[in-house]
N, C-alpha and C positions, 0 to 999 in steps of 0.2 A: 715552496717552489710548486709550479705550477703544470700540471700533464695534462693531455688535450689528448682527446682521442680525433682522427683525422680519417679512417679509411676501414672497416669492415668489409670484407671477402670469404665467399669460400674455396677453396682450392679446391681443384679438380687433379685427377690424376694427369701426366703428360701424356700418354696412352690410353688405349679403351681399354678395358680390363673384362673380364668375365663375370657375368653375374650369378654369385653361388651360395651355396648356403652350407653353412661351416656347425659344425656342434661344439657347446662348450664344456670343460671338462667339469668332472665334478666341484674342486676347488675353485671354478670360477663363478662356479653358481654360489660363493658360502655366503650368506646375507651382507655381512659386515662389508662385502667386500662391492656392495652397492652401492658408492661413494665416487667422488673420485679424489685427485690426490694433485696436491698444487704444487709447486714450485717456483722459483725463482733461482735462475741463471746468469750470474751477472760476468760481462767481459765489459774489458781496460778499451776495448779498441773495435770498428767495426763501421768502416766506411760504408755507407746506404748496405744497411744490414738485414732491412725491413727488406728491400725486393731478391737479394741476395739467397735468405734463406724463405721466404717464402714461392721461390723459383725451384729453389730444391724439393722442399717438400712436398711439390709437386710432383717431381720425377718418384720423393722417394713414393708415394701413394702406389705405385705403381705394383714391387713387391709384395705392398704392404696393404694389400687389398679391403682389410677389414676393414680399416679405418679409413672409409673413405668416407666427403663427405664430411672430414677438419675443417674448421673455419678458424680462420688467420684473420688476427684484428693486427692492425699496426698504431701507432700512436705515437706521435713523433714532438720535438722536442722545443718545448718553450722555458729551457731551463739557467740556471746560469751558466758558465764554468765554473768545473769543481763538482758537478753532480755526482758524479762517480761515488764517490765519497757516501755513496746509499748505505755500505752496507757496513759501515760502520755504526756500533750502538746510538741511540737518539736519533735514528732518520728521521728527516722530517712528511718522508713520503709516506703513506699510507699503502701496506702493501696490496688492498682492495685498487688502489692507483697501478698497480701494477699488472694487476691479472687481468684478462679478457673476463668481460662482462659476461650475463646469463645473454642467450641469444632468445629474441626476442617471439614471442611462440608462431606471428603472423609470419616471418620468414619461412613455416615448416619443416624445418631443420632439425635434428636433435645431436649437435654431433659430440664423438666421440673421444676426439682431440679439438682442445684450444689451444690458440699462442696467439700470442700479446708480446708481439717486439717496443719496446719505452727506448729510443735515443735520445743519448745526453748530446747537452750543447760541447761536452769536450773531447766526443769523438766515439764515446764509448755506450755495451748498450747493454739490458736488460731483457729475458728471454721470462716472459710468462707463461708457465706451462698446466695448461689441465685436464688429467688423465684418466679415464674412465678405467676402473682397477678392476672391474669384472672383465679386462680385454688383459692386460697387462701387472705385472709386480714391478717392482721396482725395476729390477735388470732386466727386465723387457724395453721400459720403458727406455735404459738408459741405451739398449741397442737400437733401438727406433730412433734417438734424436744423435746417435751416433752416422748414423746412415744418412740423416738429412746433412751430417757435417760434412761427410765422407764426398756426398754429391754435389753440394756447395764448394769444396776444395777443387773438382773438378776429376774427379773420378768417374767413370762408367756406370759402374756395379755398387752395392755395395761391398764389402771386402766379409763379411758373415751374412748368406743367405738365410731370410725367414723360414719361419717351418712354424706350422699352427701344432699340430701333432700333439692333440689335443686327448688322441685316444689310452694315452696313458692312463688316464683317471677316466674313464668314462658316469656319466648321468646316469643314478639310476633313474628307474620309471618316474615319471611326475606324481606329487601324489595331491591327490583332490585339496588340500589346501595347502601353500606355499610355508616355507620355516618361516617365525617371525625373527623380526629384530631383534639386537640384544637390549635388553629393557634400561636405561639411563635409573637412578636411581629412584626413585618414591617420591625421595623430599628434593628441594633444592639446595646444592650446599650452601654454607657462610663463609662460603670463599671466593678468588678469582683468580683464574692464575695466568700470572703474567710471560713474558720471553726472557729469560736469562741466555747466556753467553758463558760459558768457562773454558779458557785454552789453557793446553796442559802441552810442555814441551816437550819433546820423545822422548829429553833424558832424564826426566822424570820418568816418562812412560818404561825408559829399558833397563834404567835402574831395579823399578822394581818385578819386572822381570826375572830379574838377573838371579832377584833376592829369595823368587819363589823357586828358580830354578834349585840353586845351592837347598832350599830348607826340604823342597820336596821332590828331588829329584826329577821335577817332571817341566815338560815346558808348558807356556798360555801364554796365551793371544793377548794382544793391549785391547782389544773387548771386550774380553773376560774381566781386567783391571780395572776399565772403568765402569762395565758395567756393576763389577762387585763394587768400587769404589762412591758412586751414586745410588745404589740402592741404601748402600748401613749409612752413608753421612743422612741420608735424607730419611731417613726412620728414627737415626737419634736426632736428630733436628728438629721435627717432630714430638717427639713423645708418644707415642701412643700408651695406649692399657698394657702391660706385661706377658697379656693373653691375648690380645688383637695378632690376629692372623693375617698376613701379610704377604703380599705376589707379588712376584719379577717376573712376566715375559715376553720374551723378546723371538722374532719366527725368524725358525735356518731355514737356507737355501736348501732344499729336496731332489736337486740336479742330481745329485752324483753320489744319491744311494741308493737311488736305482738300478735296478739288477734288468736290461742294463741301462746304463744312466741316459738322460735325455740328450736325443745329440744337438751340437755349437747350431744356432740359431733358431732354438724353442722359442718364447716371446710372453708367452701367458704365465698362468700364476703358479709356482712351485715350490710351495714352501710350507712350515706345520708351526704352530708355537709350543714353545718348552718353556711350560713354567715350574717358576719353584715355589716351595712355599716355606715358612719359617715363623714362627714368632715372634713377637717383636722381641722380649725377653733375650730369646737367643739370638737373634739377629745384631738388638745392642752390645752385645758381648763377644758376638766372634770378632776374630781379626780377616783382615782383606783378606788375607791370603787361606784361611777361614772360607771364606763365600766365595773366592774363585773355584776353590773344589767343588763345592758344592753346584756350581754352574757346570763346570765341566761333568761332574757326577747325572748333572744330567742329560747333557749335551750327549752320554754314552745310550740313552735310553733312545734317541729320535727315529734310526731305522726302522728299530720295535714297532713303536706306537705310530709313524708315521706307515707302516706296512699295516697294523691293525687299522689304520684309518680308513686306507685305500679298501678292507675287506670289510668294511662295516662292522668292527667286531667293538664299534667306543658306544660304552654308554652312555656317556656324557658328550655333549657337543664340546670339542678340544677347545673348539674357535673362540667359545661365548666366555672367556672368564670374567668374573666380577668386574662390573664397572664401577669401579667407587675409588675413592680414593688410597683402601689402601692397598690395590690394584698398581706397579708398575709395569710400564710400556716400554721399552728401551730399542731401537734397530739399528743395522747396523749402515751406513748410507756409505764409508771410503769406497767401501770395495764394489757398487754396482757399476760402476762404469762414469757418472753423470761428468767426476771432475777431468775426465780423457777428452770429452766435447768437445772438435774444436771444425769452426765455420770457416777456415780462414785465417787469424788472423791468433789463431792462439788460446787453448786451455781457458775456462773460465778461472777467474781471480776466487767467486767463490760463487754456491750454492746453498742457496736459502730453502728450508722445508719450511711449509704454512701449516699451524697448528692446527687439527680439525675437529677440536672440542674444547670448552674452555673451562672444563670440570676434569678432564681424565689428563693425571699424571703420565706425559710421555717424554724420553730422553734419544733423542738421535746423537747416535756418534758419527762423526765426517773427518775433513782435515782441517787445519786451519786455510787460510785463505792466501794465497799463490803471494798476497801483497805485506806479509808479513813476512814470509823468506828472509833472510837464510835458516829462520824462530821455528822449524818445521814440528809441528805436533796432530795433538788429536783438539778438534772443535767437541764439543759436546754442547750442544742444545737443548735448552730446554724452557721446561716452564713448572716458574715457584709460586706460589702463596706472595701474593703483594698486596693485597688490600684483603678485608673481612667485607663479604656484600650487605648491606640493611634485612634483614627478613620480616617480610611481612605480614601484620596477624600474629 
């Protein structure tokens, strides 16, 4: 399938906006957030989607003033009917063809947000979104995209007013030298991670949740079930050394644990890593429900640990866990709000996260695409070792 870029333009706000200087929060300035988050949002129908979304984006940049200068790219279709099957396994469209490319330095801009709309011959389209993580976390990016959708559907203003509100975690005075970025393993790993998708029907999740409650008297979430299953299954499949120290890391939304909670409309970064450590031997022998309880116990410490971090009482940087094959990062995307985005033709049939590293293991817990209904369930998007890399020297 051939994808051809036809136009690139900078989207300006629909109205004049004031020139302001706003401070970032302590969390916004975390070194690991100096990156772009990349996602694909797949829709089954949307005639003239590029022009509709471009106009709505221009209007959304009025309340979301910090995102001014976002560039918008449009790729029109040169595709056969049936191209909307892009989200099926084995697609022949490389992700890079559906994401906006880098803006040439000659254009003199460095946009915080880039969008690309790829229109399919069947009438569907894909939005390739590149978002500066320093400005928004996943909830904030979804809030912005939902605002664009509301304006595209004819609303005069977004239903949620965006709020900057970064003073909840003010930045400390600048140090003479900025903190270093986390280092990758000193030697190149002998593996390569390839994308893998696992669909789990909801009735299986619900059965496990009921079993957990019957055995422990406690409730658990779908995320806890899937995270525990992925961590234990992965450990047993890899067969680490018995005394190997394995880590599970996930980032918890902290908006509601603050006192007072952050107001609705806040779209910055407000999350904190929950890190669980276990030996391979203990993890191998643990039951699924044992690991679910480990996750729940770690979550109970979140308010205290987050409070210490905001006060500067952490000796080690909690946002810099070891970046090795023994650390599994897992993230919950089902509740971010991307699945509710509607530009006038219905919500997306699928939201695809794009891998940020070829050597760091990650799992993303989302929902099955709408095209698979009525078989509702969880879609676990992860990366597996597919082949070894021949080491040089």
